[in-house]
N, C-alpha and C positions, 0 to 999 in steps of 0.2 A: 037389640040390646037384650042381654040376659037379666038376671036378677039385679035390680037397681042398687042393692047393697054392695055389689061387687065393684061398682064404679065410684070414683072419687073425683070431685071437682078439682081441677088443677089451675084454671085461669078462665078469664073471659076471652073470647076470640079477639077482641080489640087489643088485648095486652101483648099479643104476639102476631104482628102483621106478617104477610108473606115475605119470605127471605130473612126472617129473624129467628132467634131462639131465646128462651128465657129459662131461668132456674127456679124451681119451686121445691118445697119440702111437702110431701104428701104421705100421710100415714107413717111418718118417721123415715121416709126414703127421700134422698135427693134425686130429683128427676130433671133431665134436660128435655124441654118441650120445644120442638122445632116446627115451623110452618114452611113447608117446601111448596111454593106456588099454590097455596091453598089446601095442601094435603098435610094432615097432622101426623107427627111422629114423636115418640117419646122413648128415651133410652135412660139407663142409669146415669145419673148426673155427676158421679165422681170418677175422674179419669183414673184408670188403673196404674198409671205411671207413678204419680205422687199425690193423688187425691185432688187434682185441680178441678175447678168448677166448670164443667163442660158447657152448661147452659148459658154461661156468660161469654162463651167463645164466639168466633166468627163462623157464620153459616154461609157457605158458597155452594149453591145447588143443594145437593143432599149431603155434603161433607161438612161436618162440624169440627172446628179446630180448637183444641184446648188452649186457653189463653196463657197458661203457665209455660209449657214447653213444646207446644206445637203438635202434639199427637193428634191425628185426624181419624175420625170415625164416620162411616156412612150411617146416617140416622135411620135409613130404611131397613137396614140389616143388623146394625150394631157392630159391623166388622171394621177392624182397624185397617187403614189404607195400605199398610206395608206388610204386616204380619197377620196372615189368615187365622192364626191360632189365638189372637187377642180379640175378644169380643165384649161388647157391652150388652147387657140384657135389654131386650126390646119389649115395650109394653103396648098394649092395645090402647087406642085413643079414638074418641068420637066427639063430635060437636053436636049439641042440642040447644036450640033456641039461643044461640050466641054464647053458650058456655061450653068449655072444653072439659072432658072427663077422661080419666085414665083408669085402666084396670090392670092389676098386677097378677102374675101367674100364681096359682095356688100350688104350693109344694106338694108333691105326691108322697106316698108312704115311704118311698126310698129316702127322702130327705130327713126322715126322723130316725133312721137307723144309725147306730154308732159305728 
């Protein structure tokens, strides 16, 4: 782990057992946390279709289905299952002492240009 201030607690490991996903708001961001056979994955939690709550959807393997309109995303890559151009941001996740932490990418200088 790098600087501990880069990481934010998202849940306890028991809140998201293998084969499930949950929705959390961390640092003002909606995040879908998924437990795929004991491996943690986190993607942006708002479906790009109409803002559906991805974290409350159904997880089947590594595919998370939005409960509103059925859009499906691979939680390991953020890739939409039909359109390769549609992607959710993927965030780093790690578990420490039964607690799950997420780290968001830091925008580079190009993000500040108008």
